[in-house]
N, C-alpha and C positions, 0 to 999 in steps of 0.2 A: 480650342479649348472651353470645355465645362466651365462655370464657376466655379465648381467646386475643385476642377481640376488646377483652374488659377490658386485659391484657397490654398490645396495640398502644396504647389510651387509655391508661395510666399510664406507659409510654416516652414518648409523645407530651409527657405534662406534664413529666418529670425534663429533656425536651430543652428545652424552652423556659423551664424555671425547676429549674436542676441543683442535685441535693441531694449536698452533698458528705458520703460517707461510708457512701451510701446501702448497699454492699453489703459496708461494713467490711473492706474491704480491708485486710491488715496489714502488709503490705511497701510501699513505699517503688515509685516507676514503676523496671523494670531501667533505672540505671545504665550507661550505652555514651560512651565517650569521642566528645566531636564533636554526641553527643546533647541536644539541648534541648527537655525537653516544654512545651507551653504550657502556662499557668496554665487558662485553660478545657477546656483538655483533659484535664489533672491532676481539676479539680471534675467531670466527667465519668466519673470511672473507673470504671465499674461493671461490677468482677469481684468473684470472689471467690478469685481465684491468679493465676497467667500461663499464658500459653500458648508465649509466647517463650523456648525453650529455645537457646542462641546455638550449644549443639555440633550441633544438627538441622540448623546453618539456612547449611553450603556450599554452594558450586556455584550461590547466587541461585537459590534456589526460585519456582516461582511460587507464590504462597499464596493460598488463596480464606478470605475473612474471614466467619464468619455473624454477622451481628450487630454492627454497627460501632461501635455506644453514640457513642463521642467522638471517635474514630478513634485512641487510642492506639497499642491493640497494631498498629493497623495501619500506625501512622508505625515502630513499633518493625520488624514486619515489614521493612519497604521500607528499613532503612537495611541487611539484608542481601541486598538485591535491588534495586540502584537503579538500573532502567528503567521505560520506561513500560508500565503495563497489569501489574509485577509482582504487587501484590496486590489483588485481588477482592474489593473490602468487601461483602456485598449485606446490602440493611437492608429487610424491609416498612414503616416506618414513617417518611413524610416528611420529618415536622421532627426526626427526630434524622439524616436525610440531610443537612439543611440544614445543621447543627450541625456534622456530620464535617468535612463541606466548609470551612466558615467555619476549624472549627480546625486544618485541613490550610493552606489558608491563611496563617496565621498561621505556622504549623509552617516553610513554606518561607521565611517570611520572618525566620527566628529559626534555620534551619537550611542552610548556604551548601550543603551536599553534597546536598540535598531540592530534588525539583521536584514539584508535587504531581500530574502525571501517573503518577507512580508506583503512588500508588493509584485504581483506578476503582473508583466507588462506583455499583453498579447495586440498583434495583430488586427485589424477589425475595422470597423465603422460604428456610427452611431444610426446606421439604416440595418446592419444588420451585425448585431451583438454576438461575441461568440461565446456564449452564456446560454445553457438551461434553462428554460420557462423556469418559472418562480423560484427563484434560485439565489436570489440575495437580497438584502434587509435594506439596502438604500443606493440607490443612484443618483450620480451630482455627475454636475456640467457647468464650468466656467469658461462663458464669454465663448463659448462655439455656438450654440442654437441658434442666435440672433445670427451670424452667416446664413442660413438656411432659408430657403425661398419659402413662402409658407406653407405649399403642400407636402415637402422635404420636412420641415419642422415638422408637421403632422405624424408623419412618417418616424420619424426620430421620438414624438412620444409616446405613442403605439409601441414603440419598440422597447424604450424603456419601459412603460406597463407591463409588457409580457415578461421581461426577466423577474419585476419583483413580486416577492412575497405577498400575499394579501397582508394588507395594514402596514406595507412598507413603503416607504418614503423617494422621492423625486426632490433631490435640493440642485437649486442653480441661483445661477447669477448671469443675467445676459441686462444688457440694453436693451431700455424699450425708449419712441420719440413720441413726444410729448402733442404732435401733428403726425400726419402723414407724412412719411419722406417722396421727397418728388420722382418721377420716372427714372430720371435722366440719374440719377444718385441711384438707384434701385438698381438700375443696368451698369453701374461702374463694377468691373468683379474686382478690383484691387480694392476700391474705397471699401465694399463687400466685405473682403478678406480682413480689413485690418478695424472692423465693428464698426463703420461707420456710418454705413448704409441699408441695413439688411434689418436695423430693428422695425418691431410692429410698436403698434400704440399700445399702452397697458391694456386696454379693452380688449385689443384683437389679441394678444398674446394670453390674457388668462381664460379666454374664451377656446381657446386650441389646448391648452391643458385640460381644461373641464371638459372638451367634447372629445377628449382622450379616452374618456372615463376615472382620471380624479376626482371625488368624490369632496375632497377639503383642499384648498389651497391657502397659506398661511404667508403673510408679507412681512418677512424679515427685518426688509430694509428698504427705502426708497430715497435717492440721494440724486444733486446732479452728477454727470461724467464727464461728456463735452459739448462745447457747443459749435454748433455747422453756420457759423457766420454767414451771411448772407451774400459778400461781395466774392470770398475763395470760392463759393460752392454755386454761387450762381441763382440766388434764391431772391424770392421777395422778401422776408423778412428772417431772422434770425431765427435757427429750429436747434432748441434743447434736446438734447440724448441724458436721457435717468440709467440710474444702475438700480436693477430691482432682483432684491435676494428675497428669495423663495424655498416653502417646502410644501410638496403636494402629497396628497396621500392616497395611495391606493383602498380607496376604501368607497362603498355602494353608494350612489347619485340620490340623494332623496327624491321624492316623488316632486319636491318644489324647488329642484334644482340645487346646483352645486353649492358648499357651504365657502364662503371667500370670508377671511378676517383680513381686516386692514387698520387694527389697534380701533374699531368705532365701541362704545359704549351707552348703554341705555343707562337714564338716571331717571326715578322714580319722584315726580314734587307734586303728587296727592294730598287727600287729606288721612288717608288709610297708612297702616304701618308697613303693610306690604302690596306690590299688586300682581297679579295670577292673570297669565292669558289665557289660561287652563291649555296650553301647549305644551309645559313644560316649560316656561320662561317664569321666573319667579323676582321680582325687582323686589329689595327693599329700602323705605323710603330715604333717599339723599343717598343713595353710594351705587356709584357708575358701577355695570355691571358690564363685563368684554361681552360683546355680542358681534354676530358675522355680516356681511353688510344686509344680509336679505333678512335678516332678522328684527336688525335694526330698521330697516324702512318699514318692516309689518306692524313691529312696535308704535313708531310714530305715527303710520296711520291708525292706530286703534284709539289712542287718543292723544292727538295733536299738543292739547292741552296742559297733560301733565308728565308727558313721556316728553324728555330731553336727550335726544342723541346728539350725542360730541363728533367733531368731525375726524375722518381717519388721520393717525398719526404714522401710520405706513411703519411700523412695529409692533407685532406681534409675538409672544412670545408665551401662549397657551391657557389651558383654564377659560375660556369662553363657551358660551353655548349657540345652535345653532336652531 
């Protein structure tokens, strides 16, 4: 079998016999007024974070969800877009499609506002999305793309880019590795399917995103996910995996490179009320201004004694500048 066939077999198994805590989600499902998550759906919450960010979901966007799982995040997206076909859930594994459909029927019984027509489950995969070009506002995936080998990850990112409308968003949650994962673990197809051995480093992961054409990337959260201990996994030292929640925008890449926001700020500490770099960045004396990593580095280089750049918080929710 190929590694993707191994992954499909694995998720066929966990669709038929749910493994609670498979991906060690560290937070309870998003709590929203009037939303009840069916227990079977909670048991199949196979993700490492969340892709559902309420501030991104105004104006009832059309969402393409890749890898439906138990249907939990598809239901959460439907909470914000309440019309037939608002959420298109693409899933290659038949058993998972069936399980998600059952769970969504239960959700319809437990949530008066929800109609199962809000979520349309389609057969397909991340490399061949059954959706026309420029069709959706949001593409989302949770703990799926990290399974892919690097070139397949690029294929999936480019396919997401294809179906997004201009200005659309790719909302993802994936494990990343704090150092390179050794080859003997990368080649273990079962561990890769379990989201334990396919993770790229942060630098590699974000480069794949921007190389696919996304001009702006915003980090919503970065936190510890799993530890691959040296004894169990035959490593020279322990290797920490982290969970990264990100939103990437289908906007043009500036001439000087994509903008990546990680929660950095620039603070002017000079002798004037303001500092203007004549490139669109105006810093008020003593007031932190959110900036992308690229701009942070440029400002720090202009006046290293007068501009303080704070460290990444690994949380960003808008209103900064590139």
